[in-house]
N, CA, C and O atoms as a printed pandas DataFrame, in Angstrom:
     atom_number atom_name residue_name chain_id  residue_number  x_coord  y_coord  z_coord
0              1         N          UNK        A               1    0.792  -38.321    1.131
1              2        CA          UNK        A               1    1.468  -37.385    0.269
2              3         C          UNK        A               1    0.482  -36.677   -0.661
3              4         O          UNK        A               1    0.504  -35.452   -0.777
4              5         N          UNK        A               2   -0.363  -37.436   -1.308
5              6        CA          UNK        A               2   -1.358  -36.844   -2.205
6              7         C          UNK        A               2   -2.400  -36.076   -1.399
7              8         O          UNK        A               2   -2.863  -35.019   -1.826
8              9         N          UNK        A               3   -2.762  -36.597   -0.252
9             10        CA          UNK        A               3   -3.732  -35.911    0.598
10            11         C          UNK        A               3   -3.181  -34.567    1.061
11            12         O          UNK        A               3   -3.902  -33.569    1.078
12            13         N          UNK        A               4   -1.924  -34.544    1.431
13            14        CA          UNK        A               4   -1.296  -33.294    1.870
14            15         C          UNK        A               4   -1.256  -32.280    0.723
15            16         O          UNK        A               4   -1.528  -31.097    0.928
16            17         N          UNK        A               5   -0.914  -32.749   -0.492
17            18        CA          UNK        A               5   -0.881  -31.853   -1.647
18            19         C          UNK        A               5   -2.271  -31.291   -1.942
19            20         O          UNK        A               5   -2.408  -30.109   -2.255
20            21         N          UNK        A               6   -3.295  -32.127   -1.844
21            22        CA          UNK        A               6   -4.667  -31.652   -2.066
22            23         C          UNK        A               6   -5.091  -30.646   -1.002
23            24         O          UNK        A               6   -5.777  -29.671   -1.307
24            25         N          UNK        A               7   -4.686  -30.879    0.243
25            26        CA          UNK        A               7   -4.985  -29.918    1.298
26            27         C          UNK        A               7   -4.294  -28.582    1.052
27            28         O          UNK        A               7   -4.873  -27.523    1.295
28            29         N          UNK        A               8   -3.057  -28.635    0.571
29            30        CA          UNK        A               8   -2.355  -27.396    0.234
30            31         C          UNK        A               8   -3.028  -26.689   -0.942
31            32         O          UNK        A               8   -3.095  -25.460   -0.970
32            33         N          UNK        A               9   -3.519  -27.449   -1.899
33            34        CA          UNK        A               9   -4.242  -26.830   -3.020
34            35         C          UNK        A               9   -5.494  -26.110   -2.536
35            36         O          UNK        A               9   -5.763  -24.981   -2.947
36            37         N          UNK        A              10   -6.252  -26.753   -1.672
37            38        CA          UNK        A              10   -7.461  -26.133   -1.122
38            39         C          UNK        A              10   -7.097  -24.900   -0.304
39            40         O          UNK        A              10   -7.757  -23.866   -0.406
40            41         N          UNK        A              11   -6.052  -25.008    0.504
41            42        CA          UNK        A              11   -5.618  -23.862    1.303
42            43         C          UNK        A              11   -5.166  -22.707    0.415
43            44         O          UNK        A              11   -5.468  -21.549    0.705
44            45         N          UNK        A              12   -4.449  -23.008   -0.659
45            46        CA          UNK        A              12   -4.011  -21.959   -1.573
46            47         C          UNK        A              12   -5.191  -21.306   -2.282
47            48         O          UNK        A              12   -5.201  -20.092   -2.486
48            49         N          UNK        A              13   -6.185  -22.111   -2.658
49            50        CA          UNK        A              13   -7.376  -21.545   -3.290
50            51         C          UNK        A              13   -8.100  -20.604   -2.329
51            52         O          UNK        A              13   -8.505  -19.505   -2.707
52            53         N          UNK        A              14   -8.257  -21.045   -1.095
53            54        CA          UNK        A              14   -8.907  -20.188   -0.100
54            55         C          UNK        A              14   -8.066  -18.949    0.206
55            56         O          UNK        A              14   -8.610  -17.870    0.437
56            57         N          UNK        A              15   -6.747  -19.102    0.208
57            58        CA          UNK        A              15   -5.870  -17.964    0.466
58            59         C          UNK        A              15   -5.964  -16.931   -0.652
59            60         O          UNK        A              15   -5.977  -15.729   -0.385
60            61         N          UNK        A              16   -6.031  -17.388   -1.895
61            62        CA          UNK        A              16   -6.157  -16.452   -3.018
62            63         C          UNK        A              16   -7.483  -15.717   -2.943
63            64         O          UNK        A              16   -7.531  -14.504   -3.147
64            65         N          UNK        A              17   -8.557  -16.433   -2.653
65            66        CA          UNK        A              17   -9.859  -15.777   -2.522
66            67         C          UNK        A              17   -9.868  -14.792   -1.360
67            68         O          UNK        A              17  -10.435  -13.705   -1.473
68            69         N          UNK        A              18   -9.246  -15.162   -0.250
69            70        CA          UNK        A              18   -9.174  -14.268    0.908
70            71         C          UNK        A              18   -8.336  -13.036    0.594
71            72         O          UNK        A              18   -8.713  -11.917    0.944
72            73         N          UNK        A              19   -7.197  -13.241   -0.068
73            74        CA          UNK        A              19   -6.339  -12.105   -0.428
74            75         C          UNK        A              19   -7.056  -11.174   -1.392
75            76         O          UNK        A              19   -6.939   -9.954   -1.284
76            77         N          UNK        A              20   -7.792  -11.742   -2.327
77            78        CA          UNK        A              20   -8.522  -10.904   -3.280
78            79         C          UNK        A              20   -9.613  -10.105   -2.579
79            80         O          UNK        A              20   -9.917   -8.976   -2.963
80            81         N          UNK        A              21  -10.192  -10.701   -1.557
81            82        CA          UNK        A              21  -11.277  -10.044   -0.819
82            83         C          UNK        A              21  -10.735   -8.965    0.121
83            84         O          UNK        A              21  -11.357   -7.913    0.272
84            85         N          UNK        A              22   -9.582   -9.213    0.757
85            86        CA          UNK        A              22   -9.065   -8.300    1.775
86            87         C          UNK        A              22   -8.088   -7.245    1.258
87            88         O          UNK        A              22   -8.052   -6.127    1.772
88            89         N          UNK        A              23   -7.303   -7.592    0.252
89            90        CA          UNK        A              23   -6.240   -6.695   -0.217
90            91         C          UNK        A              23   -6.727   -5.963   -1.470
91            92         O          UNK        A              23   -7.117   -6.605   -2.445
92            93         N          UNK        A              24   -6.708   -4.642   -1.452
93            94        CA          UNK        A              24   -7.278   -3.877   -2.561
94            95         C          UNK        A              24   -6.612   -4.098   -3.922
95            96         O          UNK        A              24   -7.314   -4.097   -4.933
96            97         N          UNK        A              25   -5.307   -4.284   -3.992
97            98        CA          UNK        A              25   -4.629   -4.392   -5.285
98            99         C          UNK        A              25   -4.397   -5.820   -5.753
99           100         O          UNK        A              25   -3.573   -6.052   -6.638
100          101         N          UNK        A              26   -5.100   -6.767   -5.183
101          102        CA          UNK        A              26   -5.064   -8.145   -5.667
102          103         C          UNK        A              26   -6.338   -8.361   -6.470
103          104         O          UNK        A              26   -7.448   -8.301   -5.941
104          105         N          UNK        A              27   -6.149   -8.617   -7.763
105          106        CA          UNK        A              27   -7.286   -8.774   -8.666
106          107         C          UNK        A              27   -7.256  -10.200   -9.190
107          108         O          UNK        A              27   -6.247  -10.657   -9.727
108          109         N          UNK        A              28   -8.365  -10.891   -9.028
109          110        CA          UNK        A              28   -8.475  -12.285   -9.466
110          111         C          UNK        A              28   -9.722  -12.435  -10.307
111          112         O          UNK        A              28  -10.777  -11.901   -9.966
112          113         N          UNK        A              29   -9.603  -13.162  -11.405
113          114        CA          UNK        A              29  -10.727  -13.443  -12.285
114          115         C          UNK        A              29  -11.509  -14.622  -11.697
115          116         O          UNK        A              29  -11.015  -15.749  -11.658
116          117         N          UNK        A              30  -12.740  -14.344  -11.238
117          118        CA          UNK        A              30  -13.534  -15.379  -10.577
118          119         C          UNK        A              30  -14.005  -16.425  -11.580
119          120         O          UNK        A              30  -14.925  -16.195  -12.366
120          121         N          UNK        A              31  -13.356  -17.566  -11.529
121          122        CA          UNK        A              31  -13.702  -18.714  -12.343
122          123         C          UNK        A              31  -13.091  -19.923  -11.631
123          124         O          UNK        A              31  -11.944  -19.857  -11.191
124          125         N          UNK        A              32  -13.828  -21.008  -11.514
125          126        CA          UNK        A              32  -13.332  -22.159  -10.771
126          127         C          UNK        A              32  -12.072  -22.731  -11.405
127          128         O          UNK        A              32  -11.134  -23.103  -10.699
128          129         N          UNK        A              33  -12.043  -22.804  -12.729
129          130        CA          UNK        A              33  -10.872  -23.341  -13.415
130          131         C          UNK        A              33   -9.650  -22.453  -13.181
131          132         O          UNK        A              33   -8.547  -22.951  -12.954
132          133         N          UNK        A              34   -9.852  -21.143  -13.235
133          134        CA          UNK        A              34   -8.745  -20.221  -12.960
134          135         C          UNK        A              34   -8.270  -20.341  -11.520
135          136         O          UNK        A              34   -7.070  -20.278  -11.250
136          137         N          UNK        A              35   -9.199  -20.510  -10.605
137          138        CA          UNK        A              35   -8.837  -20.678   -9.200
138          139         C          UNK        A              35   -8.002  -21.940   -9.005
139          140         O          UNK        A              35   -7.030  -21.929   -8.250
140          141         N          UNK        A              36   -8.371  -23.013   -9.671
141          142        CA          UNK        A              36   -7.611  -24.256   -9.560
142          143         C          UNK        A              36   -6.230  -24.119  -10.195
143          144         O          UNK        A              36   -5.259  -24.682   -9.689
144          145         N          UNK        A              37   -6.130  -23.373  -11.303
145          146        CA          UNK        A              37   -4.821  -23.137  -11.922
146          147         C          UNK        A              37   -3.877  -22.429  -10.958
147          148         O          UNK        A              37   -2.726  -22.830  -10.790
148          149         N          UNK        A              38   -4.376  -21.378  -10.332
149          150        CA          UNK        A              38   -3.542  -20.607   -9.409
150          151         C          UNK        A              38   -3.203  -21.447   -8.180
151          152         O          UNK        A              38   -2.073  -21.404   -7.694
152          153         N          UNK        A              39   -4.166  -22.204   -7.678
153          154        CA          UNK        A              39   -3.920  -23.034   -6.493
154          155         C          UNK        A              39   -2.904  -24.129   -6.786
155          156         O          UNK        A              39   -2.026  -24.393   -5.965
156          157         N          UNK        A              40   -3.010  -24.766   -7.939
157          158        CA          UNK        A              40   -2.051  -25.812   -8.310
158          159         C          UNK        A              40   -0.668  -25.198   -8.523
159          160         O          UNK        A              40    0.338  -25.765   -8.096
160          161         N          UNK        A              41   -0.617  -24.043   -9.181
161          162        CA          UNK        A              41    0.671  -23.385   -9.411
162          163         C          UNK        A              41    1.349  -23.036   -8.088
163          164         O          UNK        A              41    2.545  -23.273   -7.919
164          165         N          UNK        A              42    0.587  -22.475   -7.152
165          166        CA          UNK        A              42    1.160  -22.151   -5.843
166          167         C          UNK        A              42    1.619  -23.408   -5.105
167          168         O          UNK        A              42    2.678  -23.411   -4.477
168          169         N          UNK        A              43    0.828  -24.466   -5.182
169          170        CA          UNK        A              43    1.191  -25.710   -4.500
170          171         C          UNK        A              43    2.450  -26.319   -5.106
171          172         O          UNK        A              43    3.316  -26.802   -4.376
172          173         N          UNK        A              44    2.560  -26.301   -6.429
173          174        CA          UNK        A              44    3.748  -26.874   -7.082
174          175         C          UNK        A              44    4.984  -26.042   -6.783
175          176         O          UNK        A              44    6.045  -26.588   -6.480
176          177         N          UNK        A              45    4.852  -24.731   -6.868
177          178        CA          UNK        A              45    6.000  -23.864   -6.577
178          179         C          UNK        A              45    6.430  -24.032   -5.124
179          180         O          UNK        A              45    7.626  -24.093   -4.838
180          181         N          UNK        A              46    5.477  -24.107   -4.209
181          182        CA          UNK        A              46    5.820  -24.303   -2.797
182          183         C          UNK        A              46    6.425  -25.675   -2.532
183          184         O          UNK        A              46    7.257  -25.822   -1.637
184          185         N          UNK        A              47    6.014  -26.682   -3.302
185          186        CA          UNK        A              47    6.503  -28.037   -3.060
186          187         C          UNK        A              47    7.837  -28.316   -3.739
187          188         O          UNK        A              47    8.630  -29.103   -3.222
188          189         N          UNK        A              48    8.109  -27.688   -4.891
189          190        CA          UNK        A              48    9.303  -28.031   -5.656
190          191         C          UNK        A              48   10.346  -26.922   -5.640
191          192         O          UNK        A              48   11.504  -27.170   -5.305
192          193         N          UNK        A              49    9.956  -25.719   -5.995
193          194        CA          UNK        A              49   10.929  -24.634   -6.158
194          195         C          UNK        A              49   11.353  -24.039   -4.821
195          196         O          UNK        A              49   12.529  -23.733   -4.625
196          197         N          UNK        A              50   10.412  -23.873   -3.904
197          198        CA          UNK        A              50   10.732  -23.236   -2.620
198          199         C          UNK        A              50   11.796  -23.993   -1.818
199          200         O          UNK        A              50   12.699  -23.350   -1.283
200          201         N          UNK        A              51   11.735  -25.321   -1.710
201          202        CA          UNK        A              51   12.800  -26.007   -0.961
202          203         C          UNK        A              51   14.182  -25.852   -1.597
203          204         O          UNK        A              51   15.186  -25.778   -0.888
204          205         N          UNK        A              52   14.238  -25.803   -2.923
205          206        CA          UNK        A              52   15.517  -25.630   -3.600
206          207         C          UNK        A              52   16.084  -24.241   -3.309
207          208         O          UNK        A              52   17.272  -24.099   -3.022
208          209         N          UNK        A              53   15.232  -23.223   -3.385
209          210        CA          UNK        A              53   15.677  -21.858   -3.103
210          211         C          UNK        A              53   16.111  -21.734   -1.639
211          212         O          UNK        A              53   17.118  -21.092   -1.343
212          213         N          UNK        A              54   15.359  -22.343   -0.732
213          214        CA          UNK        A              54   15.726  -22.272    0.684
214          215         C          UNK        A              54   17.031  -23.011    0.958
215          216         O          UNK        A              54   17.801  -22.603    1.828
216          217         N          UNK        A              55   17.283  -24.077    0.236
217          218        CA          UNK        A              55   18.544  -24.800    0.394
218          219         C          UNK        A              55   19.706  -23.950   -0.099
219          220         O          UNK        A              55   20.751  -23.885    0.548
220          221         N          UNK        A              56   19.525  -23.304   -1.239
221          222        CA          UNK        A              56   20.596  -22.459   -1.778
222          223         C          UNK        A              56   20.808  -21.204   -0.935
223          224         O          UNK        A              56   21.933  -20.718   -0.824
224          225         N          UNK        A              57   19.747  -20.680   -0.346
225          226        CA          UNK        A              57   19.852  -19.457    0.450
226          227         C          UNK        A              57   20.000  -19.753    1.934
227          228         O          UNK        A              57   19.811  -18.861    2.762
228          229         N          UNK        A              58   20.330  -20.967    2.279
229          230        CA          UNK        A              58   20.453  -21.364    3.682
230          231         C          UNK        A              58   21.345  -20.467    4.519
231          232         O          UNK        A              58   20.934  -20.031    5.594
232          233         N          UNK        A              59   22.558  -20.176    4.056
233          234        CA          UNK        A              59   23.410  -19.292    4.860
234          235         C          UNK        A              59   22.815  -17.895    5.047
235          236         O          UNK        A              59   22.949  -17.296    6.114
236          237         N          UNK        A              60   22.166  -17.384    4.016
237          238        CA          UNK        A              60   21.551  -16.066    4.124
238          239         C          UNK        A              60   20.364  -16.086    5.080
239          240         O          UNK        A              60   20.122  -15.120    5.803
240          241         N          UNK        A              61   19.629  -17.194    5.076
241          242        CA          UNK        A              61   18.516  -17.341    6.007
242          243         C          UNK        A              61   19.040  -17.376    7.447
243          244         O          UNK        A              61   18.469  -16.747    8.338
244          245         N          UNK        A              62   20.119  -18.109    7.660
245          246        CA          UNK        A              62   20.717  -18.160    9.001
246          247         C          UNK        A              62   21.279  -16.807    9.417
247          248         O          UNK        A              62   21.143  -16.399   10.571
248          249         N          UNK        A              63   21.905  -16.120    8.482
249          250        CA          UNK        A              63   22.503  -14.823    8.780
250          251         C          UNK        A              63   21.448  -13.785    9.174
251          252         O          UNK        A              63   21.697  -12.938   10.031
252          253         N          UNK        A              64   20.273  -13.855    8.548
253          254        CA          UNK        A              64   19.200  -12.893    8.850
254          255         C          UNK        A              64   18.217  -13.437    9.880
255          256         O          UNK        A              64   17.152  -12.857   10.094
256          257         N          UNK        A              65   18.572  -14.546   10.513
257          258        CA          UNK        A              65   17.724  -15.187   11.526
258          259         C          UNK        A              65   16.339  -15.547   10.997
259          260         O          UNK        A              65   15.345  -15.433   11.714
260          261         N          UNK        A              66   16.279  -15.978    9.748
261          262        CA          UNK        A              66   15.038  -16.442    9.145
262          263         C          UNK        A              66   14.236  -15.390    8.420
263          264         O          UNK        A              66   13.240  -15.712    7.772
264          265         N          UNK        A              67   14.648  -14.134    8.513
265          266        CA          UNK        A              67   13.869  -13.072    7.862
266          267         C          UNK        A              67   13.958  -13.113    6.337
267          268         O          UNK        A              67   13.095  -12.564    5.654
268          269         N          UNK        A              68   14.994  -13.759    5.799
269          270        CA          UNK        A              68   15.112  -13.858    4.339
270          271         C          UNK        A              68   14.014  -14.733    3.751
271          272         O          UNK        A              68   13.735  -14.649    2.555
272          273         N          UNK        A              69   13.390  -15.567    4.570
273          274        CA          UNK        A              69   12.276  -16.376    4.051
274          275         C          UNK        A              69   11.104  -15.501    3.616
275          276         O          UNK        A              69   10.305  -15.912    2.774
276          277         N          UNK        A              70   10.994  -14.308    4.176
277          278        CA          UNK        A              70    9.956  -13.374    3.723
278          279         C          UNK        A              70   10.211  -12.996    2.270
279          280         O          UNK        A              70    9.279  -12.941    1.467
280          281         N          UNK        A              71   11.470  -12.735    1.930
281          282        CA          UNK        A              71   11.835  -12.404    0.555
282          283         C          UNK        A              71   11.569  -13.595   -0.364
283          284         O          UNK        A              71   11.093  -13.420   -1.486
284          285         N          UNK        A              72   11.869  -14.784    0.098
285          286        CA          UNK        A              72   11.616  -15.988   -0.704
286          287         C          UNK        A              72   10.119  -16.146   -0.949
287          288         O          UNK        A              72    9.701  -16.425   -2.073
288          289         N          UNK        A              73    9.310  -15.969    0.095
289          290        CA          UNK        A              73    7.858  -16.091   -0.069
290          291         C          UNK        A              73    7.302  -15.008   -0.987
291          292         O          UNK        A              73    6.403  -15.276   -1.783
292          293         N          UNK        A              74    7.826  -13.790   -0.885
293          294        CA          UNK        A              74    7.420  -12.726   -1.809
294          295         C          UNK        A              74    7.765  -13.098   -3.241
295          296         O          UNK        A              74    6.978  -12.856   -4.155
296          297         N          UNK        A              75    8.922  -13.678   -3.437
297          298        CA          UNK        A              75    9.331  -14.110   -4.771
298          299         C          UNK        A              75    8.444  -15.192   -5.330
299          300         O          UNK        A              75    8.179  -15.226   -6.532
300          301         N          UNK        A              76    7.985  -16.071   -4.476
301          302        CA          UNK        A              76    7.103  -17.152   -4.932
302          303         C          UNK        A              76    5.744  -16.594   -5.353
303          304         O          UNK        A              76    5.191  -16.997   -6.376
304          305         N          UNK        A              77    5.217  -15.678   -4.569
305          306        CA          UNK        A              77    3.942  -15.051   -4.947
306          307         C          UNK        A              77    4.117  -14.255   -6.238
307          308         O          UNK        A              77    3.238  -14.269   -7.099
308          309         N          UNK        A              78    5.258  -13.553   -6.377
309          310        CA          UNK        A              78    5.527  -12.812   -7.600
310          311         C          UNK        A              78    5.627  -13.747   -8.794
311          312         O          UNK        A              78    5.110  -13.437   -9.867
312          313         N          UNK        A              79    6.287  -14.889   -8.623
313          314        CA          UNK        A              79    6.456  -15.847   -9.714
314          315         C          UNK        A              79    5.110  -16.354  -10.218
315          316         O          UNK        A              79    4.890  -16.452  -11.425
316          317         N          UNK        A              80    4.218  -16.674   -9.297
317          318        CA          UNK        A              80    2.888  -17.141   -9.698
318          319         C          UNK        A              80    2.109  -16.009  -10.368
319          320         O          UNK        A              80    1.404  -16.238  -11.351
320          321         N          UNK        A              81    2.232  -14.797   -9.843
321          322        CA          UNK        A              81    1.574  -13.651  -10.459
322          323         C          UNK        A              81    2.122  -13.403  -11.856
323          324         O          UNK        A              81    1.358  -13.097  -12.772
324          325         N          UNK        A              82    3.429  -13.530  -12.034
325          326        CA          UNK        A              82    4.064  -13.293  -13.327
326          327         C          UNK        A              82    3.684  -14.374  -14.340
327          328         O          UNK        A              82    3.482  -14.077  -15.518
328          329         N          UNK        A              83    3.589  -15.618  -13.888
329          330        CA          UNK        A              83    3.350  -16.739  -14.789
330          331         C          UNK        A              83    1.886  -16.882  -15.196
331          332         O          UNK        A              83    1.600  -17.386  -16.282
332          333         N          UNK        A              84    0.965  -16.455  -14.360
333          334        CA          UNK        A              84   -0.453  -16.674  -14.635
334          335         C          UNK        A              84   -1.189  -15.349  -14.808
335          336         O          UNK        A              84   -1.137  -14.495  -13.923
336          337         N          UNK        A              85   -1.869  -15.169  -15.930
337          338        CA          UNK        A              85   -2.619  -13.924  -16.136
338          339         C          UNK        A              85   -3.935  -13.876  -15.361
339          340         O          UNK        A              85   -4.597  -12.838  -15.344
340          341         N          UNK        A              86   -4.323  -14.968  -14.726
341          342        CA          UNK        A              86   -5.587  -15.003  -13.987
342          343         C          UNK        A              86   -5.551  -14.181  -12.707
343          344         O          UNK        A              86   -6.594  -13.792  -12.180
344          345         N          UNK        A              87   -4.362  -13.923  -12.217
345          346        CA          UNK        A              87   -4.224  -13.141  -10.987
346          347         C          UNK        A              87   -3.277  -11.975  -11.254
347          348         O          UNK        A              87   -2.253  -12.118  -11.922
348          349         N          UNK        A              88   -3.647  -10.828  -10.718
349          350        CA          UNK        A              88   -2.824   -9.630  -10.867
350          351         C          UNK        A              88   -2.643   -9.000   -9.494
351          352         O          UNK        A              88   -3.609   -8.740   -8.777
352          353         N          UNK        A              89   -1.391   -8.762   -9.148
353          354        CA          UNK        A              89   -1.069   -8.108   -7.883
354          355         C          UNK        A              89   -0.267   -6.862   -8.225
355          356         O          UNK        A              89    0.767   -6.935   -8.889
356          357         N          UNK        A              90   -0.755   -5.718   -7.762
357          358        CA          UNK        A              90   -0.109   -4.446   -8.089
358          359         C          UNK        A              90    0.408   -3.791   -6.819
359          360         O          UNK        A              90   -0.365   -3.443   -5.927
360          361         N          UNK        A              91    1.706   -3.627   -6.747
361          362        CA          UNK        A              91    2.298   -2.919   -5.618
362          363         C          UNK        A              91    2.932   -3.843   -4.593
363          364         O          UNK        A              91    2.478   -4.965   -4.368
364          365         N          UNK        A              92    3.984   -3.343   -3.985
365          366        CA          UNK        A              92    4.705   -4.124   -2.977
366          367         C          UNK        A              92    3.853   -4.407   -1.748
367          368         O          UNK        A              92    3.946   -5.482   -1.156
368          369         N          UNK        A              93    3.029   -3.447   -1.368
369          370        CA          UNK        A              93    2.151   -3.629   -0.218
370          371         C          UNK        A              93    1.173   -4.787   -0.463
371          372         O          UNK        A              93    0.923   -5.595    0.432
372          373         N          UNK        A              94    0.631   -4.857   -1.669
373          374        CA          UNK        A              94   -0.287   -5.940   -2.002
374          375         C          UNK        A              94    0.439   -7.287   -2.017
375          376         O          UNK        A              94   -0.101   -8.294   -1.559
376          377         N          UNK        A              95    1.672   -7.300   -2.549
377          378        CA          UNK        A              95    2.459   -8.536   -2.525
378          379         C          UNK        A              95    2.716   -8.988   -1.093
379          380         O          UNK        A              95    2.611  -10.173   -0.777
380          381         N          UNK        A              96    3.049   -8.046   -0.242
381          382        CA          UNK        A              96    3.338   -8.381    1.149
382          383         C          UNK        A              96    2.119   -8.980    1.837
383          384         O          UNK        A              96    2.228  -10.017    2.493
384          385         N          UNK        A              97    0.967   -8.347    1.697
385          386        CA          UNK        A              97   -0.244   -8.864    2.343
386          387         C          UNK        A              97   -0.694  -10.185    1.732
387          388         O          UNK        A              97   -1.144  -11.076    2.452
388          389         N          UNK        A              98   -0.578  -10.323    0.413
389          390        CA          UNK        A              98   -0.940  -11.596   -0.225
390          391         C          UNK        A              98   -0.019  -12.709    0.256
391          392         O          UNK        A              98   -0.469  -13.826    0.509
392          393         N          UNK        A              99    1.277  -12.405    0.382
393          394        CA          UNK        A              99    2.222  -13.394    0.877
394          395         C          UNK        A              99    1.906  -13.801    2.311
395          396         O          UNK        A              99    1.995  -14.978    2.659
396          397         N          UNK        A             100    1.537  -12.829    3.145
397          398        CA          UNK        A             100    1.196  -13.146    4.533
398          399         C          UNK        A             100   -0.032  -14.049    4.597
399          400         O          UNK        A             100   -0.064  -15.001    5.377
400          401         N          UNK        A             101   -1.029  -13.758    3.787
401          402        CA          UNK        A             101   -2.250  -14.559    3.791
402          403         C          UNK        A             101   -1.977  -15.970    3.288
403          404         O          UNK        A             101   -2.421  -16.941    3.903
404          405         N          UNK        A             102   -1.250  -16.098    2.173
405          406        CA          UNK        A             102   -0.932  -17.426    1.636
406          407         C          UNK        A             102   -0.075  -18.207    2.626
407          408         O          UNK        A             102   -0.304  -19.398    2.838
408          409         N          UNK        A             103    0.901  -17.554    3.228
409          410        CA          UNK        A             103    1.757  -18.236    4.208
410          411         C          UNK        A             103    0.966  -18.689    5.431
411          412         O          UNK        A             103    1.213  -19.771    5.963
412          413         N          UNK        A             104    0.024  -17.875    5.877
413          414        CA          UNK        A             104   -0.790  -18.246    7.038
414          415         C          UNK        A             104   -1.642  -19.477    6.735
415          416         O          UNK        A             104   -1.728  -20.391    7.556
416          417         N          UNK        A             105   -2.266  -19.503    5.566
417          418        CA          UNK        A             105   -3.077  -20.667    5.206
418          419         C          UNK        A             105   -2.210  -21.916    5.081
419          420         O          UNK        A             105   -2.604  -22.986    5.547
420          421         N          UNK        A             106   -1.033  -21.798    4.460
421          422        CA          UNK        A             106   -0.141  -22.947    4.327
422          423         C          UNK        A             106    0.407  -23.391    5.678
423          424         O          UNK        A             106    0.616  -24.584    5.896
424          425         N          UNK        A             107    0.641  -22.452    6.583
425          426        CA          UNK        A             107    1.107  -22.793    7.924
426          427         C          UNK        A             107    0.047  -23.594    8.675
427          428         O          UNK        A             107    0.373  -24.558    9.367
428          429         N          UNK        A             108   -1.202  -23.203    8.544
429          430        CA          UNK        A             108   -2.294  -23.922    9.206
430          431         C          UNK        A             108   -2.379  -25.353    8.687
431          432         O          UNK        A             108   -2.546  -26.291    9.467
432          433         N          UNK        A             109   -2.265  -25.521    7.373
433          434        CA          UNK        A             109   -2.301  -26.876    6.799
434          435         C          UNK        A             109   -1.084  -27.672    7.258
435          436         O          UNK        A             109   -1.196  -28.862    7.549
436          437         N          UNK        A             110    0.068  -27.028    7.323
437          438        CA          UNK        A             110    1.271  -27.712    7.763
438          439         C          UNK        A             110    1.128  -28.218    9.195
439          440         O          UNK        A             110    1.490  -29.357    9.489
440          441         N          UNK        A             111    0.607  -27.388   10.080
441          442        CA          UNK        A             111    0.394  -27.800   11.475
442          443         C          UNK        A             111   -0.629  -28.932   11.546
443          444         O          UNK        A             111   -0.431  -29.900   12.279
444          445         N          UNK        A             112   -1.714  -28.817   10.796
445          446        CA          UNK        A             112   -2.770  -29.834   10.838
446          447         C          UNK        A             112   -2.290  -31.174   10.295
447          448         O          UNK        A             112   -2.653  -32.219   10.834
448          449         N          UNK        A             113   -1.485  -31.165    9.243
449          450        CA          UNK        A             113   -1.052  -32.426    8.659
450          451         C          UNK        A             113    0.080  -33.081    9.458
451          452         O          UNK        A             113    0.220  -34.303    9.431
452          453         N          UNK        A             114    0.872  -32.299   10.156
453          454        CA          UNK        A             114    1.937  -32.916   10.961
454          455         C          UNK        A             114    1.384  -33.563   12.221
455          456         O          UNK        A             114    1.938  -34.554   12.698
456          457         N          UNK        A             115    0.305  -33.022   12.765
457          458        CA          UNK        A             115   -0.285  -33.630   13.954
458          459         C          UNK        A             115   -0.991  -34.933   13.626
459          460         O          UNK        A             115   -0.971  -35.872   14.422
460          461         N          UNK        A             116   -1.616  -34.992   12.453
461          462        CA          UNK        A             116   -2.345  -36.193   12.076
462          463         C          UNK        A             116   -1.473  -37.185   11.317
463          464         O          UNK        A             116   -1.878  -38.330   11.116
464          465         N          UNK        A             117   -0.291  -36.770   10.896
465          466        CA          UNK        A             117    0.617  -37.681   10.198
466          467         C          UNK        A             117    0.210  -37.957    8.773
467          468         O          UNK        A             117    0.478  -39.044    8.262
468          469         N          UNK        A             118   -0.434  -37.002    8.108
469          470        CA          UNK        A             118   -0.839  -37.204    6.712
470          471         C          UNK        A             118    0.336  -37.074    5.778
471          472         O          UNK        A             118    0.180  -37.214    4.565
């Protein structure tokens, strides 16, 4: 459990750095402590708040054949951006690309940890 959370933190840190490097309107203050703050915030929101939102929006997710999870993921990235001044995302296009990058990194960790049983 702790190992999986640490892997998600590392993946989120790498995802934020990748999004800042690839997406023009994602601005991040380069500092290790700030990077860890954003990574921990993303990991906590993904571990605690996201399952609750997905449970409440279950019928809507089923009705849209899973496409509503994109809106949920956008909301999670927005929440972290709103709560932490260390990262700034400007524009819907930047939110979309940042969400795709963060989701891809978390998906890779999810696949890796389920195969190894961590």
